[in-house]
C-alpha positions as CSV (number, residue, x, y, z in Angstrom):
1,M,193.3,353.3,68.7
2,K,192.3,356.2,67.3
3,I,193.8,358.2,69.6
4,L,197.2,355.6,68.9
5,S,196.1,357.2,65.4
6,I,195.6,361.2,66.2
7,C,198.9,360.6,68.4
8,V,201.5,359.2,66.2
9,A,199.8,361.7,63.1
10,S,200.8,364.6,65.8
11,L,204.1,363.7,66.1
12,F,205.1,362.6,62.6
13,V,204.1,366.6,62.0
14,A,205.6,367.8,64.7
15,L,209.2,366.2,63.7
16,I,208.7,367.5,60.2
17,L,207.8,371.1,60.7
18,S,209.0,371.7,64.1
19,P,210.6,375.0,63.7
20,A,213.0,374.2,67.1
21,T,215.1,372.1,65.5
22,S,218.0,373.3,64.1
23,Q,218.8,373.4,60.3
24,A,222.7,371.5,60.9
25,A,220.6,368.6,62.6
26,L,218.7,368.1,59.8
27,E,220.9,368.1,57.1
28,P,221.3,364.2,56.1
29,D,224.6,364.6,54.5
30,T,225.8,361.0,54.0
31,H,223.7,359.2,51.2
32,T,226.8,358.0,49.9
33,G,226.4,353.8,51.1
34,F,224.3,352.0,52.6
35,Y,220.9,352.1,54.4
36,I,218.7,350.1,57.1
37,G,215.6,351.5,58.6
38,L,212.4,349.9,61.0
39,G,209.4,351.7,62.0
40,V,206.1,351.0,63.8
41,G,202.5,352.6,63.6
42,V,199.1,352.5,62.7
43,G,197.7,350.7,59.5
44,S,194.5,350.9,57.8
45,V,192.9,348.5,55.5
46,Q,189.7,349.1,52.8
47,L,188.5,345.9,50.6
48,K,187.2,346.5,47.6
49,V,185.6,343.3,44.8
50,A,187.1,344.9,42.0
51,N,184.1,345.5,39.2
52,S,181.6,345.9,41.9
53,D,179.9,348.4,44.1
54,F,181.0,345.8,47.3
55,E,183.6,348.2,49.3
56,S,184.3,346.8,53.4
57,Q,184.5,349.0,55.9
58,T,188.5,350.3,57.1
59,E,190.3,348.5,59.3
60,T,192.8,350.2,61.6
61,S,195.8,348.0,63.6
62,G,199.2,348.2,64.0
63,A,201.1,348.1,61.6
64,G,205.1,347.4,61.3
65,Q,208.5,348.7,58.5
66,L,211.6,347.8,57.5
67,R,213.7,349.8,54.6
68,L,217.3,348.6,53.4
69,G,218.8,349.6,50.4
70,A,221.6,351.8,49.1
71,A,222.5,355.0,47.7
72,V,222.9,356.1,44.1
73,S,223.2,360.6,44.7
74,Q,223.1,362.3,47.8
75,T,219.5,362.8,46.6
76,V,218.2,359.3,45.3
77,L,217.9,355.8,47.3
78,L,217.1,352.7,46.0
79,G,215.9,350.0,48.0
80,V,213.3,347.8,49.4
81,E,210.9,348.4,51.6
82,S,208.3,346.0,53.3
83,N,204.8,347.1,55.3
84,G,202.9,344.8,57.1
85,W,199.7,345.1,59.1
86,T,197.9,342.8,61.2
87,K,194.9,342.5,63.8
88,Q,192.7,339.9,65.4
89,Y,188.7,339.3,66.0
90,Q,187.9,336.6,68.4
91,F,183.7,336.3,68.8
92,L,181.3,335.6,71.8
93,G,182.2,332.1,71.3
94,G,185.8,332.3,71.6
95,D,186.8,331.5,68.1
96,K,189.5,334.4,66.2
97,T,190.0,335.3,63.2
98,T,193.3,336.5,62.3
99,T,194.1,338.7,59.2
100,T,197.8,339.7,57.6
101,L,198.6,342.0,55.4
102,N,202.4,342.1,54.1
103,S,203.7,344.4,51.1
104,V,207.5,344.3,49.7
105,A,208.1,347.3,47.1
106,A,210.8,348.0,44.8
107,T,211.3,351.8,45.8
108,V,212.8,354.7,44.4
109,T,213.4,356.9,47.7
110,W,214.2,360.9,46.4
111,Y,214.8,364.1,48.5
112,P,213.7,367.4,47.2
113,T,214.9,369.3,50.4
114,H,217.9,368.0,52.8
115,Y,215.5,366.2,55.5
116,F,211.8,365.5,53.2
117,F,211.5,362.9,50.8
118,L,208.9,361.4,48.6
119,K,209.2,357.6,47.7
120,G,207.0,355.2,45.6
121,G,207.5,351.7,43.3
122,P,205.9,348.9,42.2
123,A,205.0,346.1,45.0
124,L,203.9,342.7,45.7
125,A,201.5,341.4,48.3
126,S,200.4,338.6,50.4
127,A,197.1,338.3,52.2
128,S,195.9,336.0,54.9
129,V,193.4,334.6,57.2
130,E,193.5,332.4,59.6
131,Y,190.8,330.8,61.8
132,A,191.2,329.1,65.0
133,P,187.8,327.8,66.6
134,A,187.6,327.7,70.0
135,T,186.1,323.7,69.9
136,S,189.4,322.0,68.2
137,N,193.3,322.7,68.2
138,T,193.1,322.7,64.9
139,T,193.6,325.9,62.3
140,W,192.7,326.6,59.1
141,S,194.0,329.2,56.9
142,R,194.4,330.9,53.5
143,S,196.8,333.3,52.0
144,D,196.7,334.9,48.2
145,N,199.0,337.2,46.5
146,G,198.8,340.2,43.8
147,G,200.9,342.8,42.8
148,G,200.5,347.1,42.5
149,F,202.8,349.8,43.5
150,M,203.6,351.9,46.6
151,I,203.8,356.1,47.3
152,G,204.8,357.9,50.1
153,A,206.6,360.7,52.1
154,G,207.6,361.3,54.8
155,G,211.6,362.7,56.2
156,E,214.5,362.4,57.7
157,L,215.6,363.6,61.2
158,R,219.5,363.5,62.0
159,L,220.8,363.2,65.5
160,T,223.9,361.9,64.4
161,R,226.0,361.6,60.9
162,K,224.5,357.9,61.0
163,F,221.6,357.7,62.8
164,A,218.1,359.3,62.4
165,L,214.3,359.7,63.2
166,V,211.8,358.6,60.3
167,P,208.7,359.4,60.5
168,S,206.7,358.4,57.1
169,A,203.2,357.5,55.7
170,Q,202.8,355.3,52.8
171,W,199.9,354.1,50.6
172,M,199.7,351.0,49.1
173,W,197.2,349.7,46.5
174,Q,197.2,345.8,45.7
175,R,195.3,343.2,43.3
176,I,194.6,339.8,44.9
177,T,192.8,337.1,42.9
178,T,191.2,334.5,45.2
179,N,188.7,332.1,44.7
180,L,186.4,331.9,46.7
181,G,184.4,328.5,45.6
182,F,182.5,329.9,42.7
183,G,185.1,331.0,40.5
184,D,188.2,333.5,40.7
185,V,187.3,337.5,42.3
186,D,189.9,340.8,42.2
187,L,190.4,341.8,45.2
188,D,191.4,345.4,45.6
189,L,193.1,346.8,48.9
190,S,193.8,349.9,50.1
191,F,196.3,349.9,52.9
192,F,197.5,353.3,54.1
193,S,199.6,353.6,57.4
194,I,201.8,355.9,59.2
195,T,204.9,355.0,60.7
196,M,206.9,356.4,63.6
197,G,211.1,355.4,62.6
198,V,214.3,354.7,63.3
199,G,217.5,354.4,60.2
200,W,220.8,353.6,60.2
201,Y,223.2,355.0,57.6
202,W,227.1,353.9,56.7
């Protein structure tokens, strides 16, 4: 997974800074309608218990992204962005635990240059854990919801007037309240991901 992280990050930087890419190909001159985008990559999640010194180790796994919205001008897009992350743990006895984090943000995307953008907005999140013991066909699951915000940056590298490669990096902070049996506990989740995506514009 560390190798995948390095590869995705290297590709992201190369596509943003590549001097070999012509300026004409980089100019997204059709921000006048709707857009949709899909992306995959790698993400890391760290959990902290609010008002305490406890912090979990950073966990890394695959991440995915869905973006959609519409342009209000050539340089400003309004939309919705969903980012997801999941990781499965398998123990020596065969028991399995799957942790999943999903975040949905209302985003404003701003293009200070022709092909570089900044984005951000408030977000809602859900975190779930599913436990599947090896000795039983039943599973135990729990899901909690919370809120926070998302910020990010990326590039839009047009291959045609309506299709582009969209490398991006995003960071989300979420606070989720859960009950651990002795009262409510606030959990702060830090979720960072790097994705390579594609986008369609019409």
